[in-house]
Structure formats: C-alpha cells, structure tokens
N, C-alpha and C positions, 0 to 999 in steps of 0.2 A: 111553819114547822108547828107541829103538833107537840103538845104535851101531853104523855102519859103520868098521870097523876097517881094511880096505884103502881106505878112501877120507879116513880121519883120517891114516894115516901120510902120504900124500900132502900134506898141508899141514901135516906136522910140520919144525917148523924147529930141533930139540932136537938137537942132534949126541952126545948123551951114550947109548952104548948100554944100553938098558935093555931087559927083558920089558914094561914098560908102553906102548912106541909104536905109538900108536894106537888106545892103551886110555886116552881124556882123561879120563874119569873116575874112572880108576884112579891114573893120574897126579896129578891134582888131589888127590885123600885124601891120598896118598902125600905130597905136598911140603907140603899145609896140615897134618900132622900134625908134620911139621918144622920147620914156622914159617918156609917157604919158597913161594918160587911157581914153577909148571912155568918152564922154559925156552922156552917159545913165546911167555910175555909181555914177553920182553927182543929189543932188536934183534939183529942177529947177532954184533955184533963184543962185547958184554956176554956174551951167552948162552954164548960158548968160553970164559970164565974160569969158568964155571960156580959162580960165586957168584947164588944164588936168594934171595937174602934181600930182606925187604922194603924193608931200609934200602939196599939196591945201587936196585933199581927205582923208589923215590922220589928218588935220588942223579941217575938217570938221567932221569927224566921231570922233575924240579921244574928242570934244566937249558933244559928247552927251553921 
C-alpha cells in the first residue's frame, strides 16, 4: 500500500506540530509504542488537550 503524504495532510486533524504529519503509518506506530492513540482519533476539543491516552479516548466515547 502506498501512502500519499500530501493527501493525508489534507485530512489530518492533529494540531501538534511534528515530523509525522501525513505519515499515518509512522504516526500510529509512534503512538502505539507510547500506549496512546493519534490525535486524529479524537474530536477537535479533546485533541487540543494532547491527552492521547486510551483512557481519555474511552471517556469521550463512552459518554456518547
């Protein structure tokens, strides 16, 4: 599977500046190693907190 970095950047909702923007495979791998989820998994208001924990993800989506 080829990754279209420029196309991925257009849909990237993460506000944290990093070198993985648009490189979804690298981003997911990085966050997985950190026991986190990427920012694009979160709604905008939660993403801006930079809390990428599984706990925060579950907290947000269990409320819905």
